[in-house]
C-alpha positions in Angstrom: 10.1 15.2 -15.3 13.2 15.4 -12.9 11.8 13.1 -10.4 10.7 10.4 -12.9 14.4 10.5 -14.4 15.9 9.9 -10.9 13.3 7.1 -10.3 14.6 5.5 -13.6 18.1 6.0 -12.7 17.4 4.1 -9.3 15.7 1.4 -11.1 18.7 0.5 -13.3 21.1 -0.7 -10.7 18.3 -2.6 -9.2 17.5 -4.2 -12.4 21.2 -5.0 -13.0 21.6 -6.5 -9.4 18.5 -8.7 -10.0 19.8 -9.9 -13.2 23.2 -10.7 -11.5 21.4 -12.5 -8.7 19.4 -14.4 -11.1 22.5 -15.6 -13.1 24.0 -16.9 -9.8 21.0 -18.7 -8.9 20.4 -20.3 -12.3 24.1 -21.1 -12.9 24.9 -21.8 -9.0 27.1 -25.0 -9.8 29.1 -23.2 -12.3 30.0 -20.4 -10.0 30.7 -22.9 -7.1 33.2 -24.7 -9.6 35.0 -21.5 -10.5 34.9 -20.5 -6.7 36.7 -23.9 -5.9 39.2 -23.4 -8.6 40.0 -19.9 -7.3 40.4 -21.2 -3.6 42.7 -24.0 -4.8 44.8 -21.8 -6.9 45.4 -19.5 -3.8 45.8 -22.1 -0.9 46.5 -25.5 -2.5 50.2 -26.4 -3.1 51.0 -27.4 -6.7 47.4 -27.0 -7.8 48.3 -25.6 -11.2 50.6 -28.4 -12.1 49.5 -30.7 -14.8 49.9 -33.8 -12.6 47.2 -32.3 -10.4 44.9 -32.1 -13.4 45.5 -35.7 -14.3 44.9 -36.9 -10.7 41.6 -35.1 -10.6 40.4 -36.1 -14.1 41.3 -39.9 -13.0 39.3 -39.7 -10.0 36.4 -37.8 -11.2 35.8 -39.8 -14.4 34.1 -42.9 -12.7 31.9 -40.7 -10.6 30.8 -38.6 -13.7 30.0 -41.7 -15.6 27.7 -43.2 -12.9 26.3 -39.7 -12.2 25.0 -39.5 -15.7 23.1 -42.8 -15.3 21.8 -41.7 -11.9 20.6 -38.3 -13.4 18.6 -40.2 -16.0 16.9 -42.4 -13.3 16.2 -39.5 -11.0 14.8 -37.7 -13.9 12.4 -40.6 -14.5 11.1 -40.2 -10.9 13.3 -43.0 -9.5 16.5 -43.6 -7.7 19.3 -46.5 -8.1 21.1 -47.8 -5.0 22.8 -50.7 -7.0 25.3 -48.7 -9.2 28.2 -49.5 -6.7 27.4 -53.3 -6.6 27.1 -53.3 -10.5 30.5 -51.8 -10.7 31.9 -54.5 -8.5 30.0 -57.2 -10.6 31.3 -55.8 -13.9 34.8 -55.4 -12.5 34.7 -59.0 -11.4 33.5 -60.7 -14.5 35.8 -59.0 -16.9 39.1 -60.3 -15.5 37.5 -63.8 -15.0 37.1 -63.9 -18.8 40.3 -62.4 -20.1 42.4 -64.5 -17.6 40.5 -67.6 -18.8 42.2 -70.5 -20.8 40.1 -69.4 -23.8 41.4 -65.9 -23.6 45.0 -67.2 -23.3 44.6 -68.9 -26.7 42.8 -65.9 -28.3 43.8 -62.8 -26.4 42.1 -60.1 -28.5 38.7 -62.0 -28.6 39.1 -62.8 -24.9 39.5 -59.1 -24.0 36.6 -58.0 -26.4 34.3 -60.6 -24.8 35.5 -59.6 -21.4 34.3 -56.1 -21.9 31.2 -56.7 -23.7 29.9 -59.5 -21.3 30.8 -57.4 -18.3 28.9 -54.3 -19.4 26.1 -56.5 -20.6 25.4 -58.3 -17.4 25.5 -54.7 -15.6 22.9 -53.6 -18.2 20.8 -56.6 -17.7 21.0 -56.2 -13.8 19.7 -52.5 -14.5 17.0 -53.8 -16.6 16.0 -56.2 -13.9 15.7 -53.2 -11.6 13.5 -51.4 -14.2 11.2 -54.4 -14.6 10.6 -54.6 -11.0 9.8 -50.9 -10.7 7.8 -50.6 -13.9 6.0 -53.8 -13.9 5.4 -54.7 -10.3 5.3 -51.1 -9.1 8.0 -51.8 -6.4 9.3 -48.6 -5.1 12.7 -47.7 -6.6 14.6 -47.6 -3.3 13.3 -51.0 -2.4 13.7 -52.6 -5.8 17.3 -51.4 -6.3 18.1 -52.3 -2.7 17.9 -56.0 -3.9 21.0 -55.7 -6.3 22.7 -53.3 -3.8 23.1 -56.2 -1.4 23.1 -59.3 -3.7 25.1 -57.8 -6.8 28.2 -57.3 -4.5 27.5 -60.8 -2.9 27.5 -62.5 -6.2 30.8 -60.8 -7.3 32.3 -61.9 -3.9 31.1 -65.4 -4.6 32.6 -65.4 -8.0 36.1 -64.5 -6.7 35.7 -66.5 -3.2 36.1 -62.9 -1.6 39.7 -62.8 -3.0 41.5 -60.0 -4.8 42.0 -60.7 -8.5 45.5 -59.3 -9.8 46.3 -59.2 -13.3 48.7 -57.8 -15.8 47.0 -56.9 -19.0 48.3 -53.7 -20.6 45.5 -53.6 -23.2 42.7 -53.8 -20.6 44.6 -51.5 -18.3 44.7 -48.8 -21.0 41.0 -47.9 -20.4 42.1 -46.9 -16.9 45.7 -45.7 -17.1 46.3 -44.8 -20.8 46.3 -41.4 -22.3 45.5 -39.9 -25.7 47.4 -36.8 -26.6 48.0 -36.4 -22.9 44.4 -36.7 -21.8 43.5 -39.6 -19.5 41.4 -42.2 -21.4 38.8 -42.5 -18.8 38.2 -38.8 -18.8 37.7 -39.0 -22.7 35.2 -41.8 -22.1 33.3 -39.7 -19.7 33.1 -36.6 -22.0 32.1 -38.6 -24.9 29.3 -40.4 -22.9 28.1 -37.1 -21.5 27.9 -35.3 -24.8 26.2 -38.3 -26.6 23.7 -38.8 -23.8 22.9 -35.0 -23.4 22.3 -34.9 -27.2 20.0 -38.0 -26.9 17.9 -36.2 -24.2 17.6 -32.8 -26.0 17.0 -34.3 -29.5 15.4 -37.8 -29.3 11.9 -39.0 -28.7 13.4 -41.1 -25.8 14.6 -37.8 -24.1 11.1 -36.1 -24.5 9.4 -39.3 -23.2 11.8 -39.7 -20.2 11.1 -36.2 -19.0 7.4 -36.5 -19.5 7.3 -39.6 -17.4 9.5 -38.0 -14.8 7.3 -34.9 -14.8 3.9 -36.6 -14.6 3.8 -40.4 -15.2 -0.1 -40.7 -15.3 -0.4 -37.8 -17.7 2.3 -39.2 -19.9 0.7 -42.6 -20.2 -2.7 -40.9 -20.9 -0.9 -39.1 -23.8 0.4 -42.4 -25.2 3.8 -42.4 -23.7 5.0 -46.1 -23.1 6.0 -45.2 -19.4 7.1 -48.8 -18.5 9.4 -49.2 -21.5 11.1 -45.9 -20.8 11.8 -46.6 -17.2 13.1 -50.1 -18.2 15.4 -48.7 -20.7 16.5 -45.8 -18.2 17.5 -48.3 -15.5 19.2 -50.4 -18.0 21.3 -47.4 -19.4 22.1 -46.6 -15.8 23.4 -50.3 -15.3 25.5 -50.1 -18.4 27.1 -46.9 -17.3 27.8 -48.5 -14.0 29.3 -51.4 -15.7 31.6 -49.2 -17.8 32.8 -47.3 -14.5 33.3 -50.6 -13.0 35.8 -51.7 -15.7 37.5 -48.4 -15.5 38.0 -48.7 -11.8 39.4 -52.2 -12.1 41.7 -51.3 -14.9 43.1 -48.3 -12.8 44.0 -50.7 -9.9 45.0 -53.6 -12.0 43.0 -55.7 -9.8 39.3 -56.7 -9.2 38.2 -56.3 -5.6 34.6 -57.1 -5.1 34.7 -55.8 -1.6 35.8 -52.3 -2.4 35.1 -51.5 -6.2 32.1 -49.1 -6.2 31.9 -48.7 -2.5 29.6 -45.7 -1.7 29.4 -44.9 -5.4 25.8 -44.5 -5.3 26.0 -41.7 -2.7 28.7 -39.8 -4.8 26.5 -40.2 -7.8 23.4 -39.0 -6.2 25.4 -36.0 -4.7 26.7 -35.1 -8.3 23.4 -35.3 -9.9 21.7 -33.1 -7.2 24.5 -30.6 -7.2 24.3 -30.6 -11.0 20.7 -29.7 -10.9 18.5 -32.7 -11.2 15.2 -32.3 -9.6 14.5 -34.9 -7.0 10.8 -35.0 -8.2 11.8 -35.9 -11.7 11.3 -34.5 -15.1 14.6 -32.7 -15.6 18.0 -34.4 -16.8 20.8 -32.0 -16.7 23.5 -34.4 -18.0 26.4 -32.0 -18.3 25.3 -30.5 -15.1 25.7 -33.9 -13.5 29.3 -34.0 -14.8 29.9 -30.5 -13.4 28.4 -31.8 -10.1 30.9 -34.7 -10.1 33.7 -32.2 -10.6 32.6 -30.1 -7.6 32.3 -33.1 -5.3 35.8 -34.1 -6.4 37.5 -30.7 -6.0 36.0 -30.4 -2.6 37.3 -33.6 -1.5 40.7 -33.0 -3.1 40.8 -29.3 -1.6 40.4 -30.5 1.9 42.8 -33.6 1.8 45.6 -31.6 -0.2 45.4 -29.1 2.7 45.8 -31.7 5.5 42.0 -32.0 6.5 40.9 -35.4 7.5 39.0 -37.7 5.0 35.9 -37.8 7.4 35.5 -34.0 7.3 35.4 -34.3 3.4 32.3 -36.7 3.9 30.7 -34.1 6.1 31.3 -31.2 3.6 29.8 -33.4 0.8 26.6 -33.7 3.1 26.6 -30.1 3.6 26.6 -29.7 -0.3 23.8 -31.8 -0.9 21.7 -30.1 2.0 22.5 -26.7 0.4 21.7 -27.9 -3.2 18.4 -29.4 -2.0 17.5 -26.3 -0.2 18.1 -24.0 -3.2 15.9 -26.4 -5.3 13.2 -26.0 -2.9 13.6 -22.2 -2.7 13.5 -22.0 -6.4 10.6 -24.4 -6.8 8.5 -22.3 -4.3 9.0 -19.3 -6.3 
């Protein structure tokens, strides 16, 4: 009797430690985020000032928006390398419209058309990616490489490779404005994340997307329109890239086809992976992608704010991706 009691007592701490370890593994990104916050509170000057929060929210918003689209694409079993180029394309088209003679005679309509047309063009470009992948069965990394190269090239041709500067407070509001003290682009990112997370969890599209990403052949045999789902997914990714491109352009009060969205595809993929998306598809943690973007942003900010060179921050991002992928492999093996 006494022996069994002692054995049970030994099992309790083991059970508790196992549960704690399980919680850390299942919520690794969240724990990493809190750890980064603690580190910054301890070592980063002025981290708790409100201006620091505004800076980080401004810088993370575009990455989070694109990472949401990238999460959907990866969940479908694909990848999209063209998001940075689509940001540049959308950011180029919008100023061309609201700076035109037509917009000068009707500013409100011109601004509305500038935003709608720019986002629509990015969405159509994403649809083009999805068409190549779903209909012609081209590998996603090759299909999206087409617009990765040509999308930015088109934007440069439209502007003759020159910087487009402008002074349009109404358009700039989406990049520099605040509502109740909160940056508008952060509000846009949060609204998009919550909306798309709800769609993935509650809608038929969400169930079909995860089915296609998990096993496309089985999903098709079950009656899931896999081609249509992939085309919609890449289109949504393009639309989100277009929105991010407009925000980036509004922040800078200028359209730079050479720099807008540069390396954004890598940051978006990093954020999606850190957020918990499976590279094999079948899982779409939208809020996790936003958290992943916040972690990527905080890592870069922590290093730069403490005098570490930007190149080291890039290496740190690479290490984070390696660790995240390794943890996925370990978890999958179990």
